[in-house]
Residue, then its C-alpha position, 0 to 999 in steps of 0.5 A: m499500500a506504501e507505493i500504491n501511496h506514493d505513486l499516486r503522490r507523482n503525477p501519472g505523465e511520469f509514468g508515461y501516463d496521458q492523464n495528468l489526473w490519478d482515477s479508479k479505471l487508471l490506477m486499476h490499469h497501474i496496479w496491474e502493470k507495476f504488481h501483476v494484480k487485478t482489481a476491481v474499479r471499487t476496489c480502486q476506490m477503496i484504495f482512494h478513500r484509504l490512502e484520504f483522497r478526494r473526487r476532485k472532476p477538473r472544470g470545462v474551459i469554452a473552446k472558443g469563449d472571448p473574454e471581453k465577452q464572459d467579463a460583461f457577462k458576470k453580474t459583479p465589477 
């Protein structure tokens, strides 16, 4: 468990993964690649919980948003 905790504190990109945040599916894949142990997604969720990690969902970004129009739309200056 200590090795997994150490790995989770690093960026997934350091292990060659395309994602920049850990999720249960990626952790499941990482455990298989590193330890050759099959786990379920739910097991990985429990690992996150035991290691006191919290879910963070990245916020979306509008692709063609105009910053001036966004500032004008805001209610507070």
